N, C-alpha and C positions, 0 to 999 in steps of 0.2 A: 320270143317274148309272148306274153299273154295280154289279150285285150281286157280281160276281166279275171279276177281271182276270187276265191271263196271269201276272203276277208272283205273284198269290195261289196259282195252281195250281202254279207252279214251287216256291214256298216250301213248300207243303203236301207236295209230293213230295220235298222236300229235294234239288232239282236246281238247276243254275245257269240262270237265266232267259236269259242271253245265248247259251247253247248252242242253243236252239231257240225263239227269240222268236216266229216265225210260228206254230209248232205250239201253243205255250202260248196265244197270243192267239186262235187259231182255236177251240181247245177252250173257252176262256172265253166267246167270243162265242156259240158254240153252246149252252153252258149258260145264258147270259143269255136267249137266245131260248126255250129249252125251259122253264125255270122261270118266266121273266117272263110268258110267255103264259098261264100257269095262275093268276097272281095278280091280285088286284084292283088297280085303278089306285092306290088309296091305299097298299096294302101295298108295291107296287113303288116308289112315291115315298118311303116311309118307310125302306126298306132296313133292316129290323130284323134282328137277329142270326140268327134262325131261317131267314129267307129267304136270307141271305148264306151260311149254312152249307149249306143245301140246294143252292144254285147252285155252291158250291165242290165239294161231293161229286159233283155231276153233271159238272162240269168235269174232275175227276180221272178219273172213269170214262171220259169221252170221250177224254181224252188217253191214258190207258193202253190203251184199245181200239185206238187208232191205232198205238201203238208196240209193243204186245206181239205176240208171235208168234201168229198165228191169230186175234187179237182176242178171246180168251176167257180166262177165269180158269183157272189151272192150280194144282192142289193140290200139297202137299208131295210126294206120291207120284206126281206127274206125270199124274194123271188130269184130263182137261179138264172144266171146268164149263160152265154155260150161257153163251151169247154175252152179252157185257157190255152191249150196247146193245139188249137186248130190252125187253119191256114192263116189266121190273123196274127199269129205269133210274129212272123216276119213282116207282114204288111204294116204293122204298127211302127216299125222302124225303117221302112223304105225311104222316108224323107231324109233320114239321117245318113243312110249308107248309099243312097242313089248315085251320087257323083263318084263313088269309089267302087261300084259293083263291076265285077268281071262280066263282060257281055257274053262270054261262053257259058256262064252259069245261069243265064236267064232263058229258061225253056218254058214254052207254053204261053 
């Protein structure tokens, strides 16, 4: 099963799924791999709400990094922020997936 689908990403962004089916599906697949590889096998199979939310947030970040100009966050005053797909991609969702993380995957 999947923690997140392309349709979930499109719905969260309030965009039409049919407009960029491949882009949404690719972002969802990348999020599934990114978050799924950090979870225990039992947590991945259970697909609990916290893990699904984490995968959705990562999928949104990946999709927006692909489609936004420069791939970075821009504030209201047009000052650029850090690159979206930095080390903070997973750190933003650690609180959600912390209890379900595979200890073997935590290196460093």
